[in-house]
SERO-4910 file (N, C-alpha, C, O; in steps of 0.05 Angstrom, whole numbers):
BEGIN
 pado doro    nc1    nc2    nc3   cac1   cac2   cac3    cc1    cc2    cc3    oc1    oc2    oc3
  Unk    A   -140    822   -193   -114    827   -176   -122    830   -139   -109    825   -119
  Unk    A   -146    839   -144   -153    845   -112   -159    821   -103   -158    820    -78
  Unk    A   -165    799   -116   -170    772    -96   -146    762    -94   -142    752    -72
  Unk    A   -126    762   -109    -98    756   -105    -87    773    -79    -75    763    -59
  Unk    A    -92    791    -81    -79    808    -56    -86    811    -33    -72    820    -15
  Unk    A   -115    802    -31   -133    796     -6   -118    767      1   -110    763     24
  Unk    A   -115    750    -15   -105    720     -6    -76    724      8    -69    713     30
  Unk    A    -61    741     -7    -32    749      0    -30    761     25    -11    755     39
  Unk    A    -50    781     35    -54    791     60    -56    770     76    -38    766     93
  Unk    A    -81    752     73    -85    732     94    -63    715    103    -61    707    126
  Unk    A    -45    708     85    -21    693     86     -2    709    108      9    700    128
  Unk    A     -4    734     98     17    753    121      9    754    143     26    755    161
  Unk    A    -16    754    150    -28    756    178    -27    730    189    -27    730    213
  Unk    A    -26    707    176    -20    682    189      6    679    198     10    668    220
  Unk    A     29    690    181     55    686    186     58    709    210     77    706    226
  Unk    A     45    726    213     50    748    242     34    738    260     39    747    282
  Unk    A     13    720    259      3    710    282     21    687    295     22    682    319
  Unk    A     36    674    274     50    655    279     75    662    299     81    652    321
  Unk    A     85    681    284    112    698    298    106    711    326    124    715    342
  Unk    A     80    717    330     70    732    355     67    706    376     74    707    400
  Unk    A     56    685    364     54    660    384     79    650    390     79    636    410
  Unk    A    101    651    377    131    642    383    138    655    401    147    642    420
  Unk    A    139    683    403    147    700    418    136    693    445    150    689    465
  Unk    A    107    691    445     91    688    471    103    658    481    108    657    505
  Unk    A    105    642    471    111    613    483    141    613    490    148    595    506
  Unk    A    158    627    481    187    632    487    193    645    509    217    645    517
  Unk    A    176    657    521    176    683    542    187    665    565    176    645    573
  Unk    A    211    676    576    218    663    602    198    658    623    197    637    636
  Unk    A    185    674    626    160    669    648    139    651    645    129    640    664
  Unk    A    132    648    616    114    627    611    122    600    609    109    582    620
  Unk    A    145    597    593    156    568    590    158    546    612    152    523    607
  Unk    A    167    553    636    165    538    653    137    529    659    132    505    658
  Unk    A    120    546    665     90    537    667     79    518    650     65    499    658
  Unk    A     86    525    618     77    508    595     88    474    606     74    453    607
  Unk    A    115    477    612    124    452    618    111    437    640    104    414    635
  Unk    A    109    448    663     95    437    683     67    426    680     58    405    689
  Unk    A     53    447    663     27    432    656     20    411    640      2    395    644
  Unk    A     40    413    619     37    393    598     56    372    607     51    350    598
  Unk    A     77    374    626     84    348    637     64    332    654     68    308    655
  Unk    A     44    343    666     27    328    681     10    310    664     -3    291    671
  Unk    A     11    322    637     -4    306    618     14    279    603      5    256    600
  Unk    A     40    287    595     55    270    581     73    256    599     83    238    586
  Unk    A     80    257    621     98    250    635     90    220    645    106    201    645
  Unk    A     66    219    651     54    190    658     47    172    632     40    148    633
  Unk    A     51    187    612     43    172    589     69    161    575     70    137    571
  Unk    A     93    179    568    116    173    556    137    184    572    158    192    562
  Unk    A    133    186    596    157    195    613    176    172    626    199    175    632
  Unk    A    163    150    627    172    119    636    189    127    659    210    115    661
  Unk    A    185    145    677    202    148    703    224    162    694    237    166    714
  Unk    A    234    170    677    252    186    665    278    165    664    301    172    664
  Unk    A    270    138    662    289    115    656    295    112    627    317    103    621
  Unk    A    282    117    611    284    115    583    278    138    563    259    139    548
  Unk    A    298    155    568    295    185    553    294    182    523    278    196    511
  Unk    A    309    163    509    306    155    486    280    152    476    267    167    460
  Unk    A    274    130    487    243    120    482    223    146    486    204    149    470
  Unk    A    228    162    504    211    187    510    210    203    483    188    206    471
  Unk    A    236    213    472    239    230    449    228    213    426    219    227    407
  Unk    A    227    191    423    216    171    402    184    177    403    173    185    383
  Unk    A    171    174    421    146    177    427    133    206    421    114    209    406
  Unk    A    147    227    434    147    251    428    146    259    405    129    275    397
  Unk    A    165    248    388    167    253    357    144    240    344    136    249    323
  Unk    A    130    216    355    110    205    342     84    224    345     68    228    327
  Unk    A     83    234    370     61    249    376     58    276    358     37    285    349
  Unk    A     79    287    355     85    310    339     78    310    308     66    327    295
  Unk    A     90    286    299     86    284    275     61    278    270     52    290    251
  Unk    A     42    258    285     12    252    283     -2    280    285    -20    286    269
  Unk    A      4    294    303    -11    321    303     -4    337    276    -22    348    262
  Unk    A     15    338    271     23    358    248      9    349    222     -1    364    205
  Unk    A     10    321    220     -2    307    197    -28    308    199    -38    312    177
  Unk    A    -45    306    219    -73    304    223    -79    335    217    -97    337    199
  Unk    A    -70    357    225    -81    382    225    -73    389    192    -87    403    178
  Unk    A    -51    379    184    -38    389    154    -67    378    136    -80    394    122
  Unk    A    -73    349    141    -94    338    124   -117    346    130   -133    339    113
  Unk    A   -127    360    150   -151    370    156   -153    397    148   -177    402    146
  Unk    A   -139    416    144   -136    438    132   -125    440    101   -129    460     89
  Unk    A   -111    421     90   -106    425     66   -120    407     43   -125    383     44
  Unk    A   -125    426     22   -146    414      1   -127    398    -17   -117    409    -37
  Unk    A   -120    373    -12    -99    358    -29   -108    357    -60    -92    361    -79
  Unk    A   -132    353    -64   -142    351    -92   -136    376   -104   -119    376   -122
  Unk    A   -148    403    -94   -146    426   -108   -114    433   -110   -106    446   -130
  Unk    A    -97    425    -91    -68    430    -93    -54    418   -115    -38    430   -128
  Unk    A    -61    392   -118    -52    373   -139    -63    386   -168    -50    384   -188
  Unk    A    -89    398   -167    -98    407   -195    -87    429   -201    -82    434   -224
  Unk    A    -81    448   -180    -65    470   -184    -37    468   -195    -28    482   -212
  Unk    A    -27    450   -184      8    443   -189      4    429   -223     21    433   -240
  Unk    A    -21    413   -226    -18    401   -257    -28    425   -272    -19    427   -295
  Unk    A    -42    441   -264    -47    462   -286    -25    485   -288    -21    497   -310
  Unk    A    -12    491   -265     14    506   -272     32    492   -287     48    505   -301
  Unk    A     34    468   -288     57    456   -305     45    453   -332     62    452   -350
  Unk    A     19    453   -339     14    454   -365     16    483   -377     25    489   -399
  Unk    A      6    500   -360     12    532   -370     37    535   -375     41    549   -394
  Unk    A     59    527   -362     85    535   -365     95    521   -386    113    532   -399
  Unk    A     85    493   -393     91    483   -417     81    497   -442     95    499   -462
  Unk    A     56    505   -439     46    522   -464     60    548   -465     62    557   -488
  Unk    A     69    561   -445     81    586   -446    116    583   -466    126    597   -483
  Unk    A    124    556   -452    150    557   -467    149    541   -495    170    536   -508
  Unk    A    126    533   -503    122    519   -529    115    546   -550    124    546   -573
  Unk    A    100    564   -541     97    586   -550    116    610   -556    111    627   -574
  Unk    A    137    611   -540    160    628   -539    177    614   -558    187    628   -576
  Unk    A    181    585   -558    199    571   -578    191    579   -609    207    588   -626
  Unk    A    163    575   -611    150    576   -633    145    609   -645    134    614   -666
  Unk    A    156    626   -626    150    654   -635    119    660   -640    113    677   -656
  Unk    A    103    649   -628     74    654   -632     65    674   -608     57    669   -586
  Unk    A     68    698   -623     62    722   -598     31    728   -598     21    744   -582
  Unk    A     19    717   -614    -13    719   -611    -17    701   -585    -27    710   -565
  Unk    A    -10    676   -587    -19    647   -567     -7    664   -543    -21    671   -524
  Unk    A     22    671   -545     33    683   -516     19    705   -503     15    707   -479
  Unk    A     12    723   -520     -9    745   -507    -31    736   -493    -37    748   -472
  Unk    A    -49    712   -504    -70    701   -493    -62    687   -463    -74    693   -443
  Unk    A    -43    673   -464    -29    660   -443    -26    686   -423    -41    691   -404
  Unk    A     -7    701   -431     -1    723   -410    -27    734   -394    -27    739   -370
  Unk    A    -47    735   -410    -75    746   -398    -89    728   -382   -104    737   -365
  Unk    A    -84    702   -386    -92    681   -370    -79    678   -337    -91    667   -318
  Unk    A    -52    691   -338    -32    683   -319    -46    696   -290    -45    682   -270
  Unk    A    -57    718   -289    -72    726   -264    -83    706   -251    -78    701   -228
  Unk    A   -104    691   -272   -123    670   -262   -105    644   -247   -111    632   -226
  Unk    A    -80    640   -263    -68    614   -255    -57    623   -229    -63    607   -211
  Unk    A    -45    642   -222    -32    651   -201    -51    653   -175    -45    648   -151
  Unk    A    -78    663   -185   -102    664   -165   -100    633   -157    -94    628   -133
  Unk    A   -105    615   -172   -111    587   -165    -87    577   -146    -91    564   -125
  Unk    A    -63    585   -154    -42    572   -137    -44    588   -110    -36    579    -89
  Unk    A    -52    607   -111    -49    625    -84    -71    614    -66    -66    612    -42
  Unk    A    -94    606    -76   -119    598    -68   -115    570    -57   -122    566    -33
  Unk    A   -103    549    -72    -89    525    -63    -68    522    -42    -68    504    -25
  Unk    A    -48    543    -44    -31    540    -19    -36    551      5    -21    546     24
  Unk    A    -56    566      6    -63    585     27    -74    565     45    -74    569     69
  Unk    A    -83    546     36    -92    523     60    -72    511     73    -78    501     94
  Unk    A    -46    510     63    -23    497     76    -14    515     98      0    505    117
  Unk    A    -22    545     96    -11    557    116    -30    560    145    -22    570    166
  Unk    A    -50    551    141    -72    552    164    -62    531    188    -63    538    211
  Unk    A    -55    508    182    -45    488    204    -21    502    224    -20    495    248
  Unk    A     -4    519    214     16    528    228      7    545    256     21    544    276
  Unk    A    -13    557    254    -24    566    280    -30    547    303    -23    552    326
  Unk    A    -44    525    292    -47    504    310    -23    488    315    -22    477    338
  Unk    A     -4    485    299     20    470    305     34    484    324     47    471    340
  Unk    A     34    510    327     51    524    346     39    521    368     52    517    388
  Unk    A     12    523    371     -7    519    396     -4    493    408     -7    491    433
  Unk    A      1    470    391      2    446    403     31    433    403     38    417    421
  Unk    A     45    439    387     71    424    387     89    442    401    102    431    419
  Unk    A     94    466    396    113    483    409    118    476    445    140    473    454
  Unk    A     95    475    460     98    462    484    111    440    489    125    437    509
  Unk    A    108    422    470    124    394    475    154    398    474    169    386    489
  Unk    A    163    415    455    193    423    456    205    434    483    226    427    492
  Unk    A    186    453    494    191    463    516    189    442    541    202    444    562
  Unk    A    172    423    537    170    403    560    196    380    554    204    367    573
  Unk    A    205    378    533    226    360    533    251    372    541    268    358    553
  Unk    A    256    397    535    283    405    548    284    405    578    304    400    591
  Unk    A    259    412    589    258    411    619    254    384    629    259    381    653
  Unk    A    245    361    615    242    335    620    270    323    621    276    307    639
  Unk    A    285    329    603    314    319    599    335    327    617    355    313    621
  Unk    A    332    351    629    346    362    646    344    350    676    362    352    693
  Unk    A    319    336    678    313    321    706    318    294    701    314    280    721
  Unk    A    325    284    684    329    255    682    357    245    696    378    257    693
  Unk    A    353    222    710    374    214    724    401    204    708    421    198    722
  Unk    A    403    203    683    423    201    668    419    211    637    403    200    622
  Unk    A    435    230    631    427    246    606    453    237    584    466    254    572
  Unk    A    458    206    580    476    201    561    465    176    547    452    158    558
  Unk    A    473    177    520    462    154    506    486    142    491    508    153    492
  Unk    A    480    121    476    505    105    464    495    105    435    472    101    428
  Unk    A    521    111    417    512    102    388    539     88    379    561     87    391
  Unk    A    534     78    356    558     59    348    587     68    349    605     53    355
  Unk    A    590     94    343    616    110    341    625    123    370    647    134    374
  Unk    A    605    121    388    616    135    411    595    122    439    570    120    436
  Unk    A    607    114    461    595    102    484    579    123    498    558    114    507
  Unk    A    585    146    503    570    169    517    568    189    502    589    197    491
  Unk    A    546    200    496    541    227    484    516    241    501    495    230    507
  Unk    A    523    263    506    504    280    526    481    289    509    485    299    486
  Unk    A    456    286    521    438    299    507    445    331    502    435    342    482
  Unk    A    457    342    516    459    371    512    487    379    497    494    402    496
  Unk    A    500    360    487    523    367    474    514    376    445    493    369    435
  Unk    A    531    390    434    531    407    406    546    388    387    569    393    381
  Unk    A    533    366    376    550    354    354    554    373    328    575    374    315
  Unk    A    530    387    321    527    401    297    504    424    299    482    419    291
  Unk    A    510    446    308    491    469    314    472    468    330    468    487    345
  Unk    A    456    445    331    434    437    351    449    419    374    471    409    370
  Unk    A    432    416    399    439    397    416    430    369    405    413    366    387
  Unk    A    444    347    419    444    320    406    415    311    412    407    295    396
  Unk    A    397    319    434    369    313    442    351    318    414    336    301    403
  Unk    A    358    342    406    342    356    382    350    343    354    336    343    334
  Unk    A    375    332    358    376    315    331    361    290    332    347    281    314
  Unk    A    366    278    359    352    255    357    320    253    354    307    234    345
  Unk    A    310    274    363    285    279    359    279    282    325    261    270    313
  Unk    A    294    296    314    290    304    283    293    278    266    281    273    245
  Unk    A    314    261    282    317    235    261    290    221    262    277    215    241
  Unk    A    281    214    287    256    204    295    232    207    283    217    190    274
  Unk    A    229    238    283    205    253    267    201    242    236    181    232    225
  Unk    A    231    250    228    228    247    197    225    217    190    212    212    169
  Unk    A    234    198    203    228    172    195    200    167    199    188    153    183
  Unk    A    189    175    220    159    173    226    144    184    212    124    173    203
  Unk    A    152    214    205    137    226    186    136    212    156    114    211    145
  Unk    A    150    207    148    157    194    125    140    167    120    131    161     98
  Unk    A    136    154    139    119    133    140     93    141    147     76    126    137
  Unk    A     83    161    162     57    168    161     44    183    141     20    180    136
  Unk    A     61    203    128     55    215    108     52    204     76     38    214     58
  Unk    A     70    180     77     63    159     55     38    152     47     35    129     38
  Unk    A     15    169     48     -6    157     40    -16    160     14     -2    177      3
  Unk    A    -32    152      0    -41    154    -26    -52    182    -39    -72    194    -30
  Unk    A    -37    190    -61    -42    214    -72    -68    206    -89    -76    184    -94
  Unk    A    -79    232    -96   -102    228   -114   -104    251   -135   -107    275   -130
  Unk    A   -101    239   -162   -103    261   -185   -124    252   -206   -126    230   -216
  Unk    A   -141    274   -211   -163    275   -227   -157    288   -253   -162    312   -255
  Unk    A   -149    277   -268   -143    282   -298   -170    295   -312   -168    314   -327
  Unk    A   -189    284   -307   -215    300   -322   -216    328   -310   -226    345   -324
  Unk    A   -206    336   -281   -211    363   -279   -190    377   -294   -196    399   -304
  Unk    A   -166    366   -296   -146    381   -312   -152    388   -335   -144    410   -343
  Unk    A   -167    372   -350   -176    375   -375   -201    397   -375   -205    410   -396
  Unk    A   -216    400   -355   -238    418   -355   -226    447   -350   -234    466   -363
  Unk    A   -208    451   -332   -186    475   -331   -172    484   -355   -168    508   -361
  Unk    A   -164    464   -368   -153    472   -392   -170    479   -412   -160    492   -430
  Unk    A   -198    472   -411   -219    480   -433   -225    509   -425   -228    525   -443
  Unk    A   -228    516   -400   -235    541   -390   -213    562   -397   -218    584   -406
  Unk    A   -186    552   -393   -166    567   -403   -165    574   -429   -155    596   -435
  Unk    A   -176    558   -445   -180    561   -472   -203    579   -482   -205    589   -504
  Unk    A   -222    583   -457   -246    596   -459   -265    583   -479   -279    596   -494
  Unk    A   -266    553   -478   -279    534   -495   -298    515   -473   -293    508   -450
  Unk    A   -322    510   -489   -340    490   -474   -323    461   -475   -303    458   -490
  Unk    A   -333    441   -457   -321    412   -461   -327    404   -488   -310    392   -502
  Unk    A   -347    408   -496   -356    405   -527   -335    412   -550   -325    396   -567
  Unk    A   -332    438   -546   -312    451   -567   -284    448   -564   -267    449   -582
  Unk    A   -277    445   -533   -246    434   -530   -239    409   -538   -217    401   -546
  Unk    A   -263    394   -536   -259    365   -544   -251    364   -578   -234    350   -588
  Unk    A   -267    384   -591   -258    384   -619   -239    396   -628   -231    393   -651
  Unk    A   -229    415   -609   -203    431   -610   -177    409   -610   -159    408   -627
  Unk    A   -180    393   -590   -165    372   -585   -165    351   -610   -144    341   -618
  Unk    A   -183    347   -619   -177    327   -649   -161    338   -666   -148    322   -680
  Unk    A   -157    369   -671   -140    380   -690   -116    390   -678    -99    401   -692
  Unk    A   -112    386   -649    -85    390   -633    -80    367   -615    -88    366   -592
  Unk    A    -65    346   -630    -60    325   -610    -42    330   -593    -39    311   -577
  Unk    A    -27    351   -588     -8    354   -569    -22    358   -542     -9    353   -522
  Unk    A    -48    367   -539    -65    375   -516    -65    344   -500    -56    338   -478
  Unk    A    -76    328   -516    -80    301   -504    -55    284   -498    -55    269   -479
  Unk    A    -35    287   -513     -8    273   -510      5    286   -487     22    274   -474
  Unk    A     -2    312   -480     17    327   -455      3    312   -434     17    299   -417
  Unk    A    -26    312   -432    -41    303   -406    -34    278   -404    -29    270   -381
  Unk    A    -32    261   -423    -30    225   -423      1    222   -410      7    205   -393
  Unk    A     21    242   -422     48    237   -415     53    245   -383     71    235   -370
  Unk    A     33    266   -372     31    271   -345     21    246   -329     32    237   -308
  Unk    A     -1    236   -341    -11    211   -326     10    188   -322     12    175   -302
  Unk    A     24    185   -341     43    159   -346     65    170   -327     74    152   -312
  Unk    A     76    193   -322     94    204   -304     82    197   -273     96    186   -256
  Unk    A     56    205   -269     50    199   -247     42    170   -235     39    164   -211
  Unk    A     41    155   -256     36    128   -253     60    111   -249     61     87   -241
  Unk    A     81    127   -256    108    109   -254    119    115   -228    136    100   -219
  Unk    A    110    137   -213    118    140   -183    107    125   -169    118    118   -148
  Unk    A     80    116   -177     67     97   -162     53    107   -134     60    130   -129
  Unk    A     36     96   -115     25     98    -88      3    122   -101      6    144    -91
  Unk    A    -11    120   -115    -24    141   -126    -56    129   -139    -58    110   -154
  Unk    A    -79    147   -130   -104    137   -144   -109    159   -164   -116    182   -159
  Unk    A   -103    147   -190   -106    165   -217   -133    160   -231   -137    139   -242
  Unk    A   -151    179   -231   -176    177   -241   -175    190   -269   -164    212   -270
  Unk    A   -185    179   -289   -187    190   -317   -196    169   -334   -198    146   -327
  Unk    A   -202    179   -359   -216    164   -383   -197    140   -393   -204    118   -401
  Unk    A   -165    151   -389   -147    132   -403   -126    119   -382   -107    105   -388
  Unk    A   -135    128   -356   -114    120   -334   -110     84   -335    -87     73   -336
  Unk    A   -131     73   -335   -126     44   -340   -114     33   -361   -101     13   -359
  Unk    A   -119     48   -388   -104     41   -413    -80     48   -413    -63     35   -426
  Unk    A    -72     70   -396    -42     85   -400    -22     57   -383     -2     45   -394
  Unk    A    -32     52   -358    -24     30   -340    -17      8   -361      5      3   -370
  Unk    A    -42     -4   -369    -42    -28   -386    -20    -27   -411     -3    -44   -415
  Unk    A    -22     -7   -424     -3     -8   -445     25     -4   -439     41    -11   -456
  Unk    A     34      7   -416     57     11   -409     68     -7   -387     87     -2   -372
  Unk    A     50    -33   -387     58    -53   -363     66    -43   -336     85    -51   -323
  Unk    A     50    -26   -330     54    -17   -303     30    -29   -282      6    -26   -286
  Unk    A     39    -42   -260     28    -60   -242      6    -43   -225     12    -31   -204
  Unk    A    -13    -42   -235    -38    -27   -224    -67    -44   -221    -70    -64   -235
  Unk    A    -84    -35   -205   -106    -46   -198   -126    -30   -219   -132     -7   -212
  Unk    A   -135    -37   -240   -151    -23   -254   -182    -22   -250   -194    -43   -250
  Unk    A   -193     -2   -247   -226     -2   -244   -237     16   -261   -230     39   -264
  Unk    A   -261      3   -276   -276     20   -287   -306     30   -278   -323     13   -280
  Unk    A   -313     46   -271   -333     56   -257   -355     65   -284   -348     85   -298
  Unk    A   -382     49   -290   -392     59   -305   -419     64   -295   -425     61   -271
  Unk    A   -437     75   -317   -468     81   -312   -479     89   -335   -466     99   -353
  Unk    A   -506     86   -336   -519     95   -357   -518    119   -364   -508    133   -346
  Unk    A   -525    131   -385   -522    155   -395   -542    175   -384   -539    199   -384
  Unk    A   -566    161   -373   -587    181   -359   -575    183   -332   -576    207   -325
  Unk    A   -565    167   -314   -551    171   -293   -532    188   -291   -531    203   -272
  Unk    A   -512    189   -309   -488    208   -313   -498    232   -317   -487    251   -305
  Unk    A   -519    235   -332   -529    262   -339   -544    276   -314   -542    300   -309
  Unk    A   -557    259   -302   -568    273   -275   -549    281   -256   -553    301   -243
  Unk    A   -524    265   -253   -504    270   -239   -490    294   -242   -484    310   -223
  Unk    A   -484    298   -269   -477    322   -277   -489    348   -270   -478    368   -261
  Unk    A   -519    345   -276   -535    365   -266   -537    375   -240   -538    399   -235
  Unk    A   -539    351   -220   -534    357   -192   -513    371   -187   -515    389   -170
  Unk    A   -484    364   -203   -462    377   -194   -457    409   -203   -448    427   -188
  Unk    A   -469    411   -234   -458    429   -249   -487    446   -256   -485    467   -268
  Unk    A   -510    438   -251   -536    449   -263   -533    445   -293   -515    435   -306
  Unk    A   -560    458   -301   -566    449   -336   -589    430   -336   -602    423   -317
  Unk    A   -591    425   -358   -621    408   -364   -608    376   -371   -586    373   -382
  Unk    A   -620    362   -365   -613    333   -369   -609    326   -395   -589    314   -403
  Unk    A   -631    335   -414   -631    329   -441   -603    338   -458   -593    328   -478
  Unk    A   -597    359   -444   -578    376   -455   -548    364   -450   -531    361   -467
  Unk    A   -546    357   -422   -521    341   -414   -516    315   -427   -494    306   -430
  Unk    A   -540    302   -436   -543    278   -450   -529    281   -477   -514    263   -486
  Unk    A   -534    302   -488   -522    307   -518   -492    314   -513   -474    304   -527
  Unk    A   -489    326   -497   -453    336   -491   -447    311   -485   -431    301   -501
  Unk    A   -455    293   -465   -441    266   -461   -433    248   -488   -412    237   -494
  Unk    A   -455    249   -500   -452    235   -530   -432    247   -546   -413    234   -553
  Unk    A   -434    271   -551   -413    285   -566   -383    283   -555   -362    279   -569
  Unk    A   -384    285   -528   -355    279   -519   -345    250   -522   -322    245   -530
  Unk    A   -359    234   -516   -355    207   -523   -340    199   -551   -320    187   -556
  Unk    A   -358    209   -565   -348    209   -596   -326    217   -604   -310    207   -620
  Unk    A   -324    244   -590   -297    256   -600   -274    243   -587   -253    242   -601
  Unk    A   -272    233   -563   -257    219   -547   -247    189   -558   -224    180   -557
  Unk    A   -271    178   -568   -271    152   -583   -250    153   -604   -233    136   -607
  Unk    A   -252    177   -619   -237    179   -645   -210    191   -642   -192    188   -659
  Unk    A   -208    204   -620   -181    213   -617   -163    189   -604   -142    181   -613
  Unk    A   -177    181   -585   -156    155   -576   -151    129   -591   -133    113   -586
  Unk    A   -172    126   -613   -167    104   -631   -145    116   -654   -129    100   -664
  Unk    A   -145    142   -660   -126    152   -678   -102    154   -662    -82    150   -676
  Unk    A    -96    159   -636    -71    168   -625    -60    141   -617    -38    134   -625
  Unk    A    -75    125   -601    -65    102   -585    -75     76   -599    -63     56   -593
  Unk    A    -92     73   -615   -103     49   -624   -122     35   -599   -123     11   -596
  Unk    A   -133     51   -586   -152     44   -565   -182     43   -568   -194     64   -572
  Unk    A   -194     20   -566   -220     17   -560   -233     23   -537   -231      5   -521
  Unk    A   -248     44   -527   -259     50   -506   -278     30   -496   -281     27   -472
  Unk    A   -292     17   -513   -313      1   -512   -301    -30   -499   -316    -46   -489
  Unk    A   -272    -34   -501   -261    -57   -488   -259    -54   -464   -243    -37   -456
  Unk    A   -274    -68   -446   -269    -68   -417   -252    -90   -406   -250    -91   -382
  Unk    A   -241   -108   -420   -223   -129   -415   -199   -124   -402   -187   -142   -391
  Unk    A   -189    -98   -402   -163    -92   -389   -167    -90   -359   -147    -93   -345
  Unk    A   -191    -84   -348   -192    -77   -321   -201   -102   -306   -212   -122   -314
  Unk    A   -192    -96   -279   -189   -118   -260   -221   -123   -248   -230   -144   -239
  Unk    A   -234    -99   -249   -264    -99   -240   -278    -76   -257   -266    -56   -266
  Unk    A   -306    -83   -262   -317    -64   -277   -343    -62   -256   -356    -82   -248
  Unk    A   -349    -32   -250   -370    -35   -231   -395    -16   -246   -390      3   -261
  Unk    A   -420    -23   -240   -438    -13   -253   -451      8   -226   -462     -1   -206
  Unk    A   -447     34   -231   -449     46   -206   -480     60   -211   -484     79   -197
  Unk    A   -501     54   -229   -522     68   -235   -539     69   -209   -553     89   -204
  Unk    A   -539     46   -192   -559     46   -172   -543     44   -143   -554     35   -123
  Unk    A   -517     51   -144   -504     50   -120   -491     78   -115   -486     95   -132
  Unk    A   -485     80    -84   -479    105    -71   -448    102    -79   -437     83    -91
  Unk    A   -435    127    -69   -405    124    -72   -389    109    -52   -366    101    -55
  Unk    A   -408    107    -30   -399     89     -3   -401     61    -12   -383     46     -5
  Unk    A   -419     52    -26   -421     27    -38   -406     16    -62   -400     -7    -66
  Unk    A   -399     41    -78   -378     34    -95   -350     29    -80   -335     11    -87
  Unk    A   -345     47    -61   -317     45    -50   -316     18    -34   -295      6    -31
  Unk    A   -337      9    -24   -339    -16     -6   -332    -38    -22   -316    -54    -14
  Unk    A   -345    -39    -45   -344    -60    -68   -315    -63    -81   -304    -83    -88
  Unk    A   -304    -37    -81   -274    -40    -96   -255    -50    -74   -236    -65    -79
  Unk    A   -262    -41    -47   -239    -51    -28   -242    -80    -20   -223    -93    -11
  Unk    A   -268    -92    -24   -271   -120    -19   -256   -135    -41   -240   -153    -37
  Unk    A   -264   -124    -66   -245   -137    -84   -213   -137    -92   -199   -152   -105
  Unk    A   -206   -110    -76   -178   -107    -74   -166   -123    -54   -144   -132    -59
  Unk    A   -178   -129    -30   -170   -146     -9   -169   -175    -21   -152   -188    -10
  Unk    A   -181   -186    -39   -183   -211    -45   -160   -227    -49   -162   -251    -54
***
């Protein structure tokens, strides 16, 4: 709980700093100077001599959205955030199931795990708070400059399909018209810029569930053989993610799920010999190579049994994949380059 409290305090400090910066920037004595200095940079680039203010608003929105997207992606651990969300969903599902079944023993175990789940959520979401400080520093002055800039343009009216002359400073709904224009531009541009590929690693979710049950991967695999609902819950999540599209989904069954459900996807199998796989696990998680090789073999045997029983899938069948990559002697950069080349053909 101490860890959770520390992270919560950290988030509160960030919010307090953001509030102080906002007050600092909107001070009447400071705002004009900010507008002047920023105008020296922005006016030659997007000012257009004051002749095209709507175009200036458009490019200002482009700059702001680009900066906010860049800072957000720099500070946010999207993988950890996605994993946290998936773990939280699985946890809530297990809680609901235990309550419906009246399984008090299972419910008590889950309640004991709840602080760990909350801690992971707090840790993952805290990264989304950090960009706010930089967004205030870089983006708020642009708003100040826009307000000053528009007051000095030779004509501050624009035309829309339902009206010939609308002032930038009129109040159609709560805010001035220029701000509405900026918001519309930035929302459209933002959706385009932020429509990047999402990444979901189902293997990490499986590992987190194993940790939640206080089991090794080997024991959890055996547990899944007797509790098919674990695999089916994970696979239904993957199917739901795949149907939304625009995602890189990594998992043992990801290609098969797309294939079985006729989902248009570029399916890639990245393979390697067992020696290489064991060495990579040791480099990532430590341990002994021979022990890791035995763990891999047992896990493969367990997975092959479960998937054949549940879905009639033969994991040795590689014919469903668009490409199969032997990664034994390839770096991650070489693998990515190879896949991209095949994808662009």
